[in-house]
BAKEDREN-201860 format. One record per atom (N, C-alpha, C): y, z, x. Coordinates in steps of 0.02 Angstrom, whole numbers, padded with zeros to 5 digits, always signed. Layout:
BEGIN
YZX...
// end
This chain:
BEGIN
+07357+07846+07044+07264+07841+07086+07256+07776+07098+07250+07747+07055+07256+07656+07052+07302+07613+07093+07346+07633+07107+07407+07618+07116+07418+07632+07204+07406+07690+07219+07403+07700+07277+07318+07687+07310+07271+07674+07276+07229+07616+07313+07242+07525+07297+07274+07510+07272+07304+07439+07273+07331+07451+07339+07380+07513+07341+07424+07501+07433+07410+07514+07473+07349+07543+07480+07296+07548+07543+07253+07510+07541+07228+07447+07491+07198+07384+07519+07268+07329+07538+07307+07330+07505+07345+07291+07532+07359+07306+07609+07397+07378+07624+07421+07392+07693+07351+07361+07726+07279+07380+07731+07220+07362+07766+07232+07303+07774+07230+07252+07714+07221+07197+07703+07260+07148+07759+07324+07171+07758+07389+07141+07780+07380+07170+07876+07353+07221+07906+07340+07231+07965+07273+07202+07996+07237+07177+07955+07169+07148+07958+07194+07096+07966+07251+07032+07957+07258+06984+07933+07270+06949+08029+07256+06878+08036+07283+06841+08093+07330+06792+08073+07384+06789+08131+07419+06744+08119+07401+06665+08119+07432+06609+08124+07404+06540+08124+07410+06526+08194+07456+06558+08245+07468+06534+08308+07417+06583+08352+07386+06635+08319+07327+06671+08354+07275+06618+08356+07258+06596+08294+07201+06556+08260+07201+06492+08309+07254+06461+08317+07241+06422+08368+07230+06415+08436+07280+06461+08474+07249+06483+08521+07197+06517+08549+07148+06540+08489+07069+06578+08505+07048+06487+08510+07059+06471+08461+07016+06392+08441+07016+06357+08510+07076+06351+08542+07104+06314+08614+07027+06344+08676+07017+06395+08646+06954+06429+08697+06895+06424+08688+06882+06434+08630+06816+06441+08593+06790+06393+08573+06833+06325+08577+06810+06277+08524+06740+06245+08581+06674+06231+08546+06631+06208+08591+06638+06109+08599+06674+06097+08554+06690+06006+08553+06741+06019+08610+06762+06075+08606+06808+06047+08667+06790+06061+08740+06743+06114+08748+06692+06119+08784+06639+06075+08833+06624+06039+08768+06615+05976+08801+06629+05904+08833+06683+05905+08820+06745+05881+08849+06750+05898+08926+06757+05963+08917+06767+05980+08995+06719+05985+09031+06645+05984+09006+06585+05998+09044+06600+05904+09073+06595+05855+09027+06621+05794+09052+06669+05787+09116+06712+05821+09125+06762+05821+09156+06754+05851+09241+06682+05892+09226+06647+05925+09291+06600+05890+09308+06574+05836+09281+06508+05788+09298+06571+05757+09322+06605+05709+09310+06648+05676+09342+06694+05667+09412+06680+05753+09405+06708+05767+09469+06656+05757+09542+06609+05776+09505+06548+05782+09550+06519+05697+09563+06543+05637+09508+06529+05584+09509+06591+05559+09576+06642+05579+09580+06697+05595+09612+06667+05603+09704+06642+05648+09693+06634+05670+09769+06555+05639+09790+06516+05593+09731+06462+05548+09756+06473+05489+09777+06539+05460+09770+06577+05396+09768+06597+05383+09860+06623+05438+09889+06638+05456+09966+06560+05449+10003+06503+05462+09953+06457+05482+10013+06424+05415+10036+06393+05407+10097+06348+05315+10105+06317+05330+10062+06257+05261+10049+06206+05263+10038+06147+05316+10068+06088+05335+10076+06036+05374+10110+06018+05300+10132+06011+05317+10201+05974+05249+10271+05897+05247+10226+05856+05174+10252+05814+05171+10250+05779+05180+10308+05701+05196+10321+05660+05197+10376+05604+05186+10335+05587+05136+10413+05510+05089+10400+05462+05091+10453+05417+05121+10448+05355+05116+10488+05320+05038+10474+05312+04998+10529+05254+04940+10529+05209+04951+10582+05139+04919+10585+05105+04908+10645+05069+04838+10631+05051+04808+10673+05014+04721+10661+04947+04728+10688+04900+04696+10668+04830+04696+10668+04803+04658+10746+04860+04645+10797+04853+04629+10859+04809+04668+10890+04753+04643+10937+04723+04691+11003+04774+04724+11043+04776+04784+11052+04820+04812+11109+04823+04798+11174+04759+04748+11203+04766+04714+11261+04816+04649+11244+04851+04633+11196+04891+04579+11175+04964+04606+11177+04999+04562+11217+05082+04593+11249+05109+04614+11162+05111+04558+11095+05129+04567+11030+05116+04626+11007+05039+04652+11023+05007+04722+10975+05085+04761+10981+05098+04794+10935+05145+04853+10923+05162+04895+10851+05191+04928+10867+05186+04999+10821+05306+04987+10822+05318+04976+10775+05394+04958+10738+05401+05037+10702+05455+05068+10726+05520+05109+10680+05566+05089+10687+05577+05078+10612+05657+05042+10596+05691+05065+10538+05775+05100+10558+05804+05125+10534+05870+05067+10516+05883+05085+10440+05930+05057+10412+05978+05072+10369+06051+05065+10399+06097+05100+10366+06161+05035+10338+06165+05053+10259+06212+05027+10253+06270+05053+10242+06327+05009+10279+06403+05011+10283+06444+04976+10238+06477+05011+10180+06512+04954+10149+06583+04930+10163+06607+04873+10143+06677+04861+10192+06723+04911+10180+06766+04901+10224+06817+04937+10229+06843+04942+10184+06870+05012+10161+06918+05014+10098+06885+05019+10034+06805+04998+10018+06766+04999+09941+06765+05061+09913+06749+05131+09974+06754+05206+09954+06827+05197+09899+06861+05199+09924+06942+05212+09905+06949+05175+09844+06930+05121+09843+06928+05092+09780+06896+05119+09711+06820+05128+09743+06786+05146+09697+06808+05220+09679+06815+05251+09725+06862+05328+09717+06915+05323+09675+06968+05263+09673+07010+05279+09602+06986+05261+09545+06936+05219+09545+06898+05204+09467+06889+05287+09454+06864+05325+09489+06810+05390+09469+06875+05437+09437+06933+05430+09487+07008+05462+09472+07024+05439+09391+07012+05377+09411+07065+05369+09328+07005+05373+09287+06946+05371+09277+06907+05419+09219+06917+05486+09208+06939+05528+09265+06964+05579+09256+07004+05610+09235+07057+05548+09225+07132+05547+09185+07109+05536+09128+07072+05476+09111+07047+05461+09036+07022+05516+09002+06975+05551+09009+06950+05625+09018+06989+05668+08986+07039+05681+09035+07097+05730+09012+07139+05724+08955+07175+05670+08954+07168+05646+08894+07154+05640+08822+07080+05630+08826+07025+05642+08763+07035+05719+08749+07020+05754+08814+07020+05833+08785+07087+05841+08782+07164+05818+08779+07229+05835+08767+07232+05800+08701+07203+05739+08664+07174+05716+08619+07153+05756+08567+07103+05786+08606+07067+05832+08556+07072+05882+08523+07118+05889+08558+07161+05992+08552+07209+05989+08500+07247+05915+08500+07310+05908+08475+07290+05883+08368+07206+05854+08373+07178+05837+08322+07160+05903+08295+07114+05941+08331+07082+06017+08325+07152+06067+08269+07222+06046+08316+07257+06089+08304+07289+06071+08228+07307+06016+08222+07284+05970+08179+07295+06002+08109+07201+06003+08113+07149+05997+08042+07161+06068+08049+07161+06134+08098+07172+06184+08078+07219+06203+08042+07284+06176+08047+07365+06197+08015+07345+06152+07946+07315+06109+07954+07304+06060+07880+07263+06128+07831+07193+06153+07845+07151+06205+07803+07205+06255+07814+07240+06303+07845+07284+06323+07818+07336+06338+07798+07360+06277+07796+07399+06267+07737+07366+06278+07671+07320+06233+07659+07277+06231+07605+07274+06319+07569+07241+06349+07633+07239+06417+07620+07292+06450+07590+07341+06425+07604+07433+06467+07580+07434+06436+07517+07438+06374+07511+07451+06333+07425+07410+06383+07405+07353+06373+07387+07282+06402+07337+07317+06488+07320+07328+06482+07370+07323+06592+07357+07410+06603+07337+07434+06557+07354+07504+06556+07316+07491+06523+07237+07433+06481+07219+07437+06465+07156+07415+06488+07105+07342+06560+07142+07306+06578+07120+07332+06651+07097+07389+06657+07143+07455+06727+07141+07485+06708+07070+07511+06662+07073+07575+06631+07022+07525+06633+06943+07456+06603+06946+07410+06602+06896+07397+06657+06872+07373+06704+06929+07351+06762+06900+07415+06821+06845+07463+06806+06871+07527+06826+06865+07537+06793+06786+07530+06737+06771+07553+06716+06691+07495+06750+06661+07447+06743+06694+07360+06780+06627+07425+06838+06611+07437+06888+06658+07454+06955+06624+07514+06955+06573+07539+06879+06593+07590+06886+06547+07598+06863+06480+07546+06811+06479+07505+06782+06427+07477+06854+06379+07445+06894+06409+07403+06942+06374+07461+06979+06362+07502+07012+06395+07550+07073+06350+07609+07031+06288+07622+06957+06311+07633+06939+06245+07620+06910+06182+07541+06899+06192+07500+06910+06126+07497+06980+06079+07499+07032+06140+07488+07090+06118+07567+07124+06075+07624+07075+06110+07699+07100+06092+07671+07065+06011+07673+07002+06021+07683+06953+05952+07624+06992+05905+07565+07003+05928+07503+07056+05867+07555+07128+05817+07580+07137+05887+07617+07202+05864+07668+07182+05804+07715+07138+05799+07765+07110+05768+07760+07079+05730+07716+07039+05713+07692+07012+05646+07629+07033+05603+07622+07015+05539+07558+07017+05506+07508+06947+05517+07466+06958+05516+07383+06917+05538+07391+06875+05475+07427+06814+05466+07408+06786+05413+07397+06713+05443+07341+06667+05437+07306+06622+05434+07332+06575+05497+07388+06555+05482+07442+06502+05529+07458+06560+05553+07467+06625+05597+07482+06635+05629+07449+06663+05664+07367+06675+05650+07312+06689+05668+07291+06646+05718+07310+06576+05695+07269+06502+05750+07333+06504+05793+07395+06546+05777+07418+06521+05842+07402+06561+05889+07382+06620+05901+07355+06657+05913+07295+06654+05963+07261+06603+05906+07183+06597+05942+07203+06533+06000+07262+06489+05983+07271+06423+06047+07296+06459+06084+07331+06513+06063+07370+06554+06157+07291+06572+06196+07272+06616+06171+07196+06620+06204+07169+06577+06237+07146+06524+06177+07116+06479+06220+07154+06459+06287+07215+06437+06298+07272+06435+06356+07249+06467+06397+07261+06558+06378+07230+06606+06419+07166+06589+06461+07107+06573+06401+07055+06573+06439+07052+06491+06500+07119+06452+06492+07112+06406+06536+07132+06429+06594+07199+06472+06622+07205+06501+06649+07166+06529+06700+07126+06580+06654+07063+06629+06695+07021+06569+06708+06999+06501+06703+06968+06449+06744+07007+06452+06804+07059+06423+06773+07089+06385+06850+07081+06460+06887+07100+06510+06880+07109+06563+06945+07036+06568+06966+06975+06558+06936+06899+06563+06940+06895+06493+07029+06912+06440+06994+06912+06385+07038+06957+06389+07091+07004+06419+07084+07038+06422+07159+07030+06481+07194+06980+06530+07183+06968+06571+07207+06905+06534+07258+06863+06506+07210+06822+06454+07245+06847+06420+07319+06896+06391+07303+06934+06356+07347+06955+06372+07386+06958+06444+07391+07007+06496+07477+06936+06493+07489+06885+06527+07454+06833+06542+07508+06804+06495+07548+06803+06433+07504+06781+06373+07548+06825+06350+07599+06903+06356+07596+06953+06327+07653+06955+06399+07696+06927+06456+07697+06929+06514+07747+06847+06506+07770+06807+06456+07738+06729+06448+07795+06744+06388+07831+06772+06330+07814+06793+06294+07867+06846+06287+07900+06904+06338+07886+06944+06341+07943+06904+06386+08006+06869+06421+07984+06823+06460+08019+06762+06420+08065+06741+06387+08061+06720+06357+08082+06767+06290+08110+06811+06271+08099+06872+06245+08134+06878+06267+08228+06880+06325+08185+06936+06390+08242+06859+06426+08303+06804+06421+08277+06745+06453+08302+06740+06514+08308+06764+06536+08257+06746+06601+08243+06786+06651+08185+06739+06678+08161+06755+06715+08088+06832+06731+08074+06854+06704+08005+06922+06699+08002+06932+06744+07909+06948+06767+07906+06926+06822+07833+07006+06829+07795+07028+06831+07820+07131+06840+07822+07171+06802+07846+07191+06759+07839+07265+06727+07900+07329+06754+07852+07362+06762+07922+07452+06770+07894+07489+06726+07904+07510+06681+07841+07549+06634+07845+07610+06640+07781+07662+06598+07803+07703+06612+07746+07737+06537+07749+07725+06496+07705+07764+06404+07721+07813+06408+07687+07875+06365+07689+07934+06354+07658+07963+06292+07674+07971+06267+07633+08032+06189+07651+08074+06187+07696+08070+06159+07729+08135+06150+07798+08181+06101+07793+08204+06073+07838+08249+06028+07828+08227+05964+07809+08273+05921+07792+08259+05852+07766+08226+05796+07839+08149+05784+07804+08148+05739+07867+08182+05672+07913+08161+05675+07946+08215+05627+07980+08162+05568+08036+08158+05509+08012+08112+05468+08042+08114+05449+08113+08193+05438+08119+08203+05420+08211+08187+05497+08249+08196+05529+08235+08174+05595+08276+08105+05596+08275+08070+05573+08223+08007+05588+08253+07968+05529+08273+08000+05452+08279+08004+05421+08314+07981+05442+08393+08042+05475+08421+08044+05489+08479+07984+05534+08504+07957+05551+08454+07897+05621+08497+07829+05546+08501+07837+05505+08463+07781+05433+08477+07759+05433+08559+07804+05429+08604+07801+05436+08683+07732+05484+08692+07722+05533+08664+07680+05579+08698+07610+05557+08644+07621+05512+08607+07539+05517+08560+07497+05498+08580+07436+05552+08594+07380+05545+08634+07351+05486+08634+07340+05462+08569+07295+05367+08582+07322+05333+08636+07406+05326+08635+07423+05292+08671+07409+05317+08728+07432+05377+08761+07396+05403+08833+07349+05366+08861+07276+05399+08799+07207+05374+08812+07222+05297+08836+07244+05257+08785+07236+05187+08826+07269+05171+08882+07326+05190+08894+07370+05186+08962+07318+05192+09029+07277+05268+09000+07253+05275+09052+07165+05241+09057+07162+05236+09012+07098+05154+09002+07133+05107+09056+07195+05085+09025+07210+05005+09062+07222+05038+09143+07224+05063+09171+07234+05094+09240+07174+05087+09270+07109+05124+09213+07041+05126+09226+07029+05025+09251+07041+05011+09217+07008+04933+09199+07038+04925+09280+07106+04926+09272+07148+04899+09345+07107+04912+09414+07094+04971+09407+07049+05017+09455+06972+04955+09482+06933+04942+09409+06879+04908+09424+06895+04844+09433+06945+04817+09427+06964+04751+09449+06961+04747+09518+07015+04789+09544+07018+04797+09631+06941+04822+09637+06909+04837+09628+06848+04838+09664+06799+04785+09639+06807+04760+09594+06742+04689+09587+06792+04638+09642+06864+04634+09663+06877+04592+09699+06856+04616+09778+06851+04663+09775+06840+04676+09846+06766+04685+09863+06706+04675+09796+06647+04660+09807+06629+04604+09843+06695+04555+09833+06674+04502+09847+06648+04484+09954+06674+04527+09967+06656+04556+10025+06596+04588+10043+06571+04571+10082+06503+04595+10095+06485+04659+10147+06458+04706+10114+06430+04759+10159+06384+04742+10210+06400+04785+10248+06349+04775+10342+06291+04819+10325+06243+04791+10349+06191+04848+10363+06165+04860+10426+06160+04915+10457+06146+04900+10539+06075+04914+10532+06048+04906+10610+05979+04900+10590+05951+04903+10674+05918+04985+10650+05905+04987+10737+05808+05002+10729+05777+04975+10778+05714+04986+10763+05693+05022+10843+05621+05042+10851+05602+05049+10929+05516+05033+10933+05519+04982+10972+05428+04937+10961+05391+04985+11019+05347+05003+10995+05294+05064+11038+05239+04995+11052+05233+04987+11111+05159+04966+11133+05107+05002+11160+05048+04988+11157+04986+05041+11212+05005+05012+11277+04985+04953+11286+04954+04938+11353+05045+04897+11403+05092+04893+11354+05158+04864+11394+05216+04885+11382+05273+04876+11405+05330+04921+11416+05353+04920+11314+05394+04986+11294+05411+04993+11256+05489+04963+11232+05538+04925+11185+05598+04919+11189+05612+04937+11134+05688+04929+11124+05718+04942+11053+05762+04876+11026+05754+04856+10958+05786+04813+10948+05864+04850+10889+05906+04799+10885+05973+04823+10866+05982+04740+10823+06008+04748+10749+06043+04705+10716+06062+04738+10651+06116+04691+10630+06128+04676+10577+06112+04636+10511+06126+04643+10450+06103+04629+10398+06173+04609+10352+06189+04544+10310+06230+04529+10285+06214+04503+10190+06250+04533+10142+06230+04501+10084+06273+04449+10066+06258+04377+10061+06297+04314+10069+06303+04298+09979+06356+04302+09966+06396+04313+09908+06416+04228+09897+06341+04177+09890+06354+04136+09891+06343+04102+09811+06321+04136+09756+06301+04151+09709+06356+04136+09623+06422+04184+09659+06467+04166+09616+06466+04227+09576+06410+04277+09593+06390+04348+09529+06473+04381+09528+06497+04404+09594+06547+04443+09617+06616+04408+09568+06591+04335+09565+06655+04324+09529+06665+04322+09472+06610+04333+09432+06582+04323+09369+06608+04398+09339+06569+04432+09362+06583+04521+09374+06652+04519+09367+06693+04488+09405+06769+04513+09402+06813+04468+09372+06795+04417+09312+06815+04403+09259+06807+04431+09220+06732+04470+09200+06706+04512+09148+06754+04567+09137+06774+04614+09209+06808+04674+09192+06878+04649+09189+06907+04599+09195+06992+04573+09193+06990+04563+09120+06925+04518+09087+06925+04516+09024+06942+04582+08971+06916+04608+09013+06890+04692+08979+06961+04746+08978+07000+04710+09019+07071+04731+09030+07105+04723+08990+07094+04655+08993+07154+04597+08933+07128+04653+08861+07070+04636+08840+07044+04679+08795+07087+04757+08764+07083+04784+08842+07121+04850+08836+07215+04859+08821+07236+04792+08832+07313+04779+08829+07300+04768+08748+07264+04731+08717+07280+04718+08655+07263+04778+08621+07218+04816+08626+07199+04868+08598+07261+04928+08593+07292+04940+08649+07355+04980+08653+07410+04938+08620+07419+04874+08611+07472+04857+08572+07457+04883+08510+07388+04881+08486+07370+04872+08402+07365+04956+08378+07364+04998+08429+07358+05060+08430+07450+05079+08414+07496+05046+08437+07560+05027+08436+07572+05038+08364+07543+04986+08336+07555+04973+08267+07531+04992+08223+07493+05032+08231+07433+05083+08194+07459+05160+08174+07504+05179+08223+07535+05243+08234+07610+05228+08194+07630+05177+08212+07692+05165+08151+07689+05177+08122+07642+05164+08079+07617+05143+07998+07582+05208+07983+07571+05274+08031+07554+05316+08014+07610+05363+07993+07658+05362+08050+07706+05395+08062+07762+05392+07981+07750+05304+07956+07812+05303+07906+07747+05319+07854+07690+05331+07843+07651+05368+07793+07679+05436+07788+07662+05464+07847+07677+05523+07845+07754+05566+07815+07783+05505+07840+07855+05523+07843+07881+05545+07769+07821+05479+07750+07866+05461+07658+07819+05510+07620+07782+05540+07641+07738+05587+07603+07774+05647+07628+07824+05659+07653+07863+05721+07680+07916+05726+07651+07970+05666+07645+08010+05656+07621+07988+05661+07551+07947+05633+07506+07945+05668+07435+07945+05717+07422+07870+05750+07470+07879+05840+07459+07943+05890+07427+07990+05843+07515+08056+05875+07511+08097+05876+07425+08087+05810+07418+08139+05787+07343+08118+05819+07307+08038+05810+07280+08001+05856+07250+08031+05912+07213+08020+05957+07277+08038+06037+07284+08115+06026+07251+08163+06020+07294+08230+06023+07281+08245+05995+07206+08217+05981+07167+08243+05936+07116+08179+05980+07054+08136+05997+07073+08117+06078+07021+08168+06136+07034+08165+06152+07099+08214+06201+07129+08272+06206+07098+08307+06152+07108+08399+06143+07108+08393+06120+07035+08350+06082+06981+08364+06069+06920+08316+06081+06880+08249+06077+06894+08211+06095+06855+08192+06178+06800+08217+06203+06841+08199+06273+06836+08260+06297+06809+08306+06289+06836+08366+06347+06804+08359+06312+06740+08350+06240+06722+08357+06213+06657+08291+06252+06606+08254+06272+06634+08169+06307+06612+08193+06366+06592+08240+06397+06639+08245+06475+06641+08294+06489+06586+08334+06459+06558+08377+06459+06502+08309+06460+06422+08280+06387+06424+08238+06400+06373+08196+06472+06382+08179+06469+06436+08138+06542+06429+08163+06604+06386+08217+06635+06428+08248+06654+06395+08265+06659+06328+08269+06628+06290+08286+06602+06229+08226+06603+06191+08159+06601+06220+08088+06575+06183+08069+06672+06188+08084+06707+06258+08082+06764+06257+08089+06792+06207+08170+06812+06206+08204+06850+06149+08170+06844+06110+08150+06767+06077+08127+06762+05998+08054+06772+06002+08024+06814+06048+07919+06811+06058+07952+06883+06043+07999+06912+06067+08003+07003+06048+08035+07018+05995+08042+06969+05951+08072+06976+05871+08018+06962+05828+07966+06943+05847+07919+06911+05812+07925+06835+05788+07975+06804+05849+07962+06702+05833+07908+06698+05842+07906+06641+05850+07860+06549+05863+07826+06588+05909+07774+06616+05939+07721+06607+05989+07717+06558+06011+07699+06501+06001+07682+06435+06011+07734+06409+06050+07766+06399+06033+07844+06384+06086+07859+06431+06139+07848+06491+06126+07850+06511+06180+07798+06523+06253+07732+06505+06237+07696+06489+06261+07711+06411+06291+07728+06372+06252+07740+06295+06278+07788+06309+06336+07828+06318+06317+07908+06316+06380+07871+06372+06427+07821+06413+06427+07814+06471+06469+07746+06449+06512+07715+06390+06476+07681+06315+06515+07703+06273+06563+07766+06247+06545+07806+06201+06576+07812+06231+06642+07851+06302+06641+07878+06327+06706+07828+06338+06736+07755+06362+06703+07718+06385+06763+07701+06322+06813+07686+06257+06730+07674+06185+06786+07744+06161+06833+07790+06184+06819+07840+06170+06870+07823+06197+06935+07818+06276+06939+07799+06315+06996+07733+06281+07030+07708+06275+07013+07655+06246+07023+07652+06170+07068+07694+06142+07038+07710+06079+07090+07773+06095+07130+07783+06145+07119+07840+06157+07188+07797+06198+07253+07749+06234+07227+07698+06253+07301+07658+06203+07322+07631+06158+07270+07607+06081+07293+07643+06058+07363+07716+06069+07327+07763+06028+07381+07769+06043+07431+07756+06118+07406+07779+06147+07514+07739+06144+07563+07647+06136+07518+07592+06133+07538+07603+06049+07561+07624+06017+07528+07603+05938+07554+07668+05907+07615+07712+05967+07599+07766+05935+07638+07746+05985+07732+07694+06036+07720+07697+06086+07788+07634+06015+07819+07572+05985+07755+07520+05955+07790+07568+05906+07838+07596+05860+07795+07618+05812+07816+07652+05816+07887+07701+05866+07892+07718+05874+07969+07686+05887+08014+07603+05926+07998+07576+05932+08031+07532+05866+08050+07531+05829+08042+07493+05751+08027+07541+05717+08099+07611+05716+08100+07673+05698+08109+07662+05739+08190+07650+05801+08192+07668+05856+08268+07591+05808+08277+07529+05791+08257+07455+05782+08288+07492+05705+08322+07514+05663+08282+07559+05591+08315+07587+05625+08388+07620+05671+08384+07658+05677+08438+07646+05709+08472+07568+05734+08468+07525+05765+08520+07553+05860+08546+07570+05864+08479+07583+05936+08485+07503+06010+08491+07512+06037+08528+07451+06102+08519+07470+06156+08505+07513+06167+08474+07535+06241+08453+07564+06239+08365
// end
């Protein structure tokens, strides 16, 4: 009956589990942080529409205090419309379009970063679940061997101490199991926050892939989100330089007025007004924008260096995990398996339990390191994928 209940629970748990790809897909749709960037993109579209519009006209009404019998007595209605210098609208539109491209790249970067964080947390869950599973297996195995040892040996003082030490080791395993359970719970809470929906069980299975290659990873840096942002920011600053340059050419203000005179003939006034760029304000503004553009160029170069350094760090972590895993699986575990067999046959005939437990825990330690290596390998790979701008 217990076996049946366990099977039912296992099947139910498996059916309710969600895959990592589904988590990523839903999070890219539901994330509030991504929606805020989308809102900025929509707002910038309205700003782009505004740039194409003319400034509002100015309407003024004036009346002097001269007696209406005098020719100079008049009431004047004047309208003034600012007309920008030819091409200014287009240059300003280029700035807003460049800003839109910057925002889109920032959205892409935010997606890549969010996917990396989701992957890392999911891999942490896998790692802790595997550690929990193997710890639980060793708890069961240790309990079985304590009972077996007690059934084969008489309870002398020195043997009693060995059993007590073994039970202390068992207690330590129980503590580790409890800590791992709390870590898994916390990781699910964090993953649910990152994905913007509640996740109770994720279906994920990790393994060590092929040996990492730095040159192949370097090729993916051409799509690095940070570099793409700097490229678009530089394009935006260059568009600002063009605007600052054309601002040296003044806008024209067209003026039209109608003068009403009570006892004399009415008449119309026409004119224009220009802003005279004689104080060098526009030149100073242009130099300011050029300096900002040069700053972005320097930032882009610094970003390239930083990204290259990050790639090497993650590559080293990935390579180390790959090597550790194969050292354990190909060399250490086969050796300890033979020791484990000898100790196991010894304990079954009432041999030294302490030596057996010592070998048992050596094997457990190696298997934990193997699990950690798999987790760290995939976490480093997720970091490299983020550098390459992957969002799946």
